[in-house]
N, C-alpha and C positions, 0 to 999 in steps of 0.2 A: 639481317636485312641487307639488301644490295641495291644501290641507287646509281644509275648511269648519269654521268655528268656531261654537260655540254661546255667543256672547258678545253683550252688549247694544250694544257699540260697534263691534267688528270682526267681520267675517264670513268672511274668508279670510286664510290665511297662504300665500304663494306664493313660489316661487323662479323668477324670470324673468331670463334672460340673466345667470345667475350672481349675481344680486342677490336679497336676501331682503327682502320687503316685507309689510306688513300692510295689508289693504284693508277699508274700512268707511266710516264717516262721514267719515273722513279717511284719507289714504294716508301710512303711515310707512315709510321705508326704514331697516330695521335694519342692513343691511350692503350696501355698494354693489356689490361684485364678489367673485370668487374663492370662491364658495360652491358646494360639491359636493353636500351633503346638508343636509336640514333636518328638524326634528320639533317638535312642540308639544304642550302639555297645559294644562289649566285647573285652578286652585285657587280656587273661587268666581269672582270677577270678575278674578282675577289671571292674566295670561297668562305662561306660561313657554315660551320658544322657544329652541332650540339649533340650531347649524349647525356643519358640518364644513368647514373651509376647505381650499384646495388646499395649504396649508402643513402639513397634518396637525395642526391645532390645533382644539379644540372651543370654541366661543363660546356664551355664554348671555346672554339678555335676559329681564327680567321687569318687569312693570308692568301697571296696569289701564287706562292710556290717559288718566287724569286728570292725570298728570304724565309727564315724559320717562322713557323706559324705562331702567332701570339695566343696565349691561353689565359682564361679567367673563369671564375666560378660565379654563377648567377645566384643572387640572394633570393630565396623563397621562404615562405612560412614553413614551419616544421610539421608539415602535413604530407601524407602520401600523394605523389603525383605520378602521372603516366600520360602516354599519347603525345609525345613531343612532335611539333610540326613547325617548320620554318618557312616563311614566305617573304619575298622582297616586293615592295610596292613599286609604282612607276618611277619614283625618284631613286630607287635602289636602296631604300632603307629596309634593313631586315627586321622582321617581327617574329617573335617566338610565341607559340601557343601551346598550352598543355592543360590537362584535366587535373584538378586538385580536389581531394576528398574534403568534405565538410566535417563539422563537429559530429554530425550523425553519419555513420558509415554508409548509409544508403544514399546520401546526397553528394553530388559533385558539381563543381563550377568550372567554367572555361576561363582561363586566365591568359593575359597577354602582356608581353614586355616588348619595348621598342629599343633598337640599338641606335642611339643618337650621340654624335660627337664622341664616339669611342667608348660610351658607357651605356649600360642597360638601364632603362627606366624602372620605376617602381611598378609593381604588378597592377594591372587594370582588370577588374572583373567584368567579363563580357556578358555572361548569362549564368544563371544557376539552375535553369530548367533544361538540363541536358543529360543524356544517358552516359553511363560510365564506359561504354564500348568505344575505343578510339577509332574504330572503323565506321562509326555512324555519324561522322561529321567531316567536313572538308572546307578548306579556305583557299582562295586564289586571289590573284591581283587583278586590278582593273585599270582604268585610265584616271589621270589626275589624282594620284595617290589614294585611290579608293581600294577597298578590300571587299570581297564577297564571301559570305559564310552560309553554309547549309548545315543543319544539325537536327538530330532526332530528339524529341522531348524525353523527359525522364520516364514517362509512362509508355514510351515506344509507340504512341498512337498518332503522332503529328510530326510532319516534317516542316521545319521553319527555315526562313531565309532572313538574313540581316546584312546590311551594308554599312561600311565604315568610311569616314573621312579622316585620314591620318594627318592631314594638316591641322584639323581641329581636335583630333584625338577623341572623336565621338562616334557612337553607333546609333543606327536607326532602331526603331521598334521592330518586333518580330512579326513577320508576315507568314501565315500558314499556307504552305503550298499543297500538301496532301495530308489528309486525315485518315491514315491507315498504317498498318505495320510496315515499316520500311527497312531495307537493308542496303548497305554500301551507297549512300548518296554521294554524288560528285557534282562539282560545279566548275565551269570554265568560261572565261570571257572570250568568245570567238569573234571573228570580224563582223558577223552579221548581228550579234547580240549575245546575251548571257544564256548559257545552256545549263540546265540542271537535269540530271537523270538518276534513276534509282531502280531498285528491284522491290516490287510490291508483293507482299504475302497475302494471297486471297484464300478463300475456302477451297476453291477448285485447284489452286496451285500458285505458281509464281508468274509474274509478268514484268517485263522491263518497260518503264514509263519515262517520259521526259516532258519538260516544259521549256519554252523559249520566252525570254523577256526582250522585247524591242519597244521600249516605252511602256508597254503594259504586258502583263503575264498572259500567256496563252493557256488554253485548257490542257490538261494532261493528255498526252498521246501514247497509245500502246505501240511500242516498237517491236515487240515480239509476240508470238502466240503464247497462250497460257500453257505452262509445262511445270514439271516437278523439279527439274534440275537446272534452272537458270542460275549461273554464277559467273564470277570473274569478269564483271563489266570493265571496260576501259575505252580509250580513244586512240585514234591513229590519224596522222596527217597525211593525206594522199594528194600531192601536188597542190598544197595550200588549202585543201578542203578537209573539213573535220568529219571523221567517221566515228561512229559509236559501235563498239564490238562487244560480243559476249559469247560465253560458252553455253550450249544447249544440246542435250542428248549426245554428248561426245563430239559435237561439231562446232565450228567457228562461224558465227553469224555477224552480219554488219548491216548498217543503214547510214544514210547521210541526209543532210538537210539542205533543201533549196526551195524556200518559201513554204515547203511542207516536207514531212518525212517520207523518204522513199520506201517502197516495200523491202522487207528483209531479204537478204541474199546470203549465200554461203561462200566461204573462202577456204583455201587449202590450209589446213592446220599445220602441215609440215613446213610451210613457208613463213610462218609467223612465230614470234616469241613475245612473251608477256613479262613485264616487270615494271619497276618504278623508275622514273626518269625526270630530270629537271626540264622544264618547258619554259622557254624564253618568249618574250613578246616580239612580234614581228612589226610592231608599230614604231614609227620614228619618235625618238625622245622618250621612249617607254622602256625603263630598265627593270621591269617586273620579271619575277621568276617564282615558280612554285613546282612542287613535285606532284606528278599525277601518275595514275595507272595507265601504262602505255602498251600498245601493241606496235611492233616494228618488224620489218623484213629481216630475215636471218642473214641474207647475203649483204655484205657491205655496200656493193654497188647499188643494189635496189634500195637500201636504207638511205644512201646519200640522195637518191632521187626523190624520196618521199618526204624528207624533212629539210629542204633548203633554207627555210626561213628561220631555223633554230641553230644554224651553224654560225660560228663566229668568223670574223674576218680572217683569222689565222688559218682556219680550216678550209675556207673557200679559195685560197690561193692555188694556182695551177701547180702541178708537181714539177719539181726542179730536174728530175732525172729524165733523160731523153726517151722518146717513145720508141719502143722496139718495133722492128719490122714484123709485119703480119706473117704468121706461119702459113705454109702452103696448105691448101684444102686437103682433107683426108681422102684416102682412097674410098671408092664406093663400098667395099667390104667393111672397111673400118667404120665408115659412116653408118652402115647398117647395124654393125655391132654396137655403135654408140647409141643409136636410136632404140635398139631393142636390148634392154638390160638382161644380163645373165640371170639364170635361176637363183644363183647365190645372192645377186644384188636384189632381186625381187623378194627373196626370203628376208634379207636384211631390212628392206623397206617395210615389209609387212610386220616384222618384229618391232620396228620403231613405231609403227602406227599403233600396234597393240599396246606397246609400252606407254605411249602418250595417252591413249584412252584410259588405261588402268591408272596412270598417274593423276589424270584429271578426276577420275572417279574417286580415288583415294583422297585427293584434295577436297572434293565435295563432301565426303564423309567426315573428314577432319574439320572442315568448316562448320558442318552441321553440329558436330560434337562440341566444338568450341562455343558456338552460339547457344546451345542448350546449357552448357556449363555456365556461361555468363548470365543467361536468363535465370538459372537456378540460384546463383549467388545474389542476383538482384532481388529475386523473389524472397530469398532468405532475409535480406535486409528489409524488404517491404513488410514481411510478416512480423519481424521484430518491432518495426515502427508501428504497425497496426496494433500489436499487443500492447505497446506502450500507450497508444491512444485509447484503447479499450479500458486499460487500467485507470487512466485519467477520467474517462467517461463514467466508469463505475463509481469512482469517488464522488464525482459530481452528482450522480443520481442519488447516492446515499445522502449527500448534503441537502439536495432538494427535498427528499422524503422527510428529513428532520424539520426543514422549514415548513412543509405542509402540515406536519403534525402539530408544530407550534402554533401555526395559524388557526388550525381547527380548535385547539384548546382555548386560544384566546377568543375565538368566535363563540364557543360554548359558554364561557364565563361571562362574556358581554351580554349574551342572550339571557342568561339567568339573572344577571344584574338588572337588565331592562324589565324583566317580568316583575321583579321585586319593586322596582321604582313605580311601575304601572299600578301595582296593588296598593302601594302607599298613596298614590294619587287618587284612586277610587275611594279609599277610606277618608281622605281629606274632603272629597266632594260630599260624601254622605254626612260627615260631621258638619259641613257648612250648611246642608239642607236642614239638619236638626236645629242648628243655631238660629236660622232665620224664622222658624215658627215658635211662638211663645208657648210656654208649658200649659197655660189655661186654655189656649185655643186647641191644643192637641187633646186636652182632656175633654173639651166640649165635643169635639169630633168623635171621640171614642164613645161618649154617652149616647149620642145620636145613633151611632151604629148599633149599640146594644138595644135601644128602644125599637128600632126597625126590625131587629131580629126577633124580639118578643112578639110584636104585632103579627109578624108573619107566622110564628108558631101557633098563636091563638086562633087564627082563621081556619074554618073547616076546609078540608081538602075535597074538592069536587072531582068526581070521577067522570071522565069523558071517554066515550069509546071512539077511538080514532080509527079511521079506515086503515086496513092493513096496507102497508107500503109494498111496492114491488120488490122482488128479490134484489134487483140491481140497486134500488135505493137503500135496502136494508144493509147491503154490503158496505155502503159508504159510511165512513165514521162521521159522527156528528161533530160539528165544529164547536169548539169551546168559545164561550162568550169572551169578548175582548175586555180586559180589565181597564178600569179608568185610571186616570193619573193618580187620583187619591189612593186607590187600592194599591197601585204600584208603590206609592210613597209609604203607606202604612205597612206594606209587606217588608220593607227595609227596616222599620222601627223595631 
């Protein structure tokens, strides 16, 4: 990684061959080897650099260059970390952010340390709902010691925003900005408001979108047409105005904001270079600094004109050497030769153009491969977590089945016991009826019934011819005579 510095003595912080060095008037080797990641921020002329070693330790250096840099190790939990980012708030206080893996390998948390009175604070957990891709979140400074954070959720389907008050060391709740698959979200506090832009992955392709916060959040605006190869978004400062740039179809596009987003236009790719750069605040009494993806002019003179608000007082001093006399104008033939490049020069420019187009295409393919690999690893962790949840659910289902079987058995037993109790109650009632009638009375009733039966048997039977009933009435069954209460009672005896 290579970060351009806005510093009077050092211009670049670079990681080369696993070594961390500062390049400028002199070259300073901060760490000789085993460096995996690095980050940097500025607090006035003080440089704060941090690195992640291969031993999973975070190292910190700070100094202005006038004296040897001071070194210390930042205490962290013994868990894997990645994605170091440094930012200085408006008071110049550095803050370190990084991703820390949780107990489950598929979960990550965003952690924060603050550098106060020469010591790093204990870690503060900002959020646990964040993706493991370091390129899917960004933090920048604001006014009055505020910080602004955008990050993609763990499920990659929501872009969130949160703000922090570093005087109170507190963060606001998460505000969803976009509910879609997002790539490379970035945030910057411009003069007119807070700008958040990102690449959205749609079914038809990709599109660059942005929102602006000026008291309230605007609706997302499409900055680019839908295409398949939108990548490498960044910003550029053009005479104090903020431009958003991106690569699309091998060409460099840009737009700017003035109460609304201007239509996208094209720029000469040969005149721009892309990289990471420290960005300082142009507001009075604001010492904020963060690292952003920046586009800048390749020529130093043009670069100085495009970023006057980011230069320090040392760099804005007029040159001390005398101004040389202007050279005489070239002859017409020489001027014509200068205006019309030679065939060799044209071939060189064409070769450069093809090289940059192929390089951008290769970068696009590599970015796509890296994203697919990261997604595959996250899917692997998600599958493992899902399998664990399924195992727990299976155990729970088995336990519920056993409980249902037990309840059914208890219900069957209770039903059987209830029927037996009901049978006993009926027998008790019958016994009670028998007890209420005396034995002599029962015998008298039985005798009367016998005499009535004998009288009925002695009587002659009269034969009567009844008219034949209709077929419909013959089909109907005859109703049985209803038994009296005494008959029902004697039937039970």
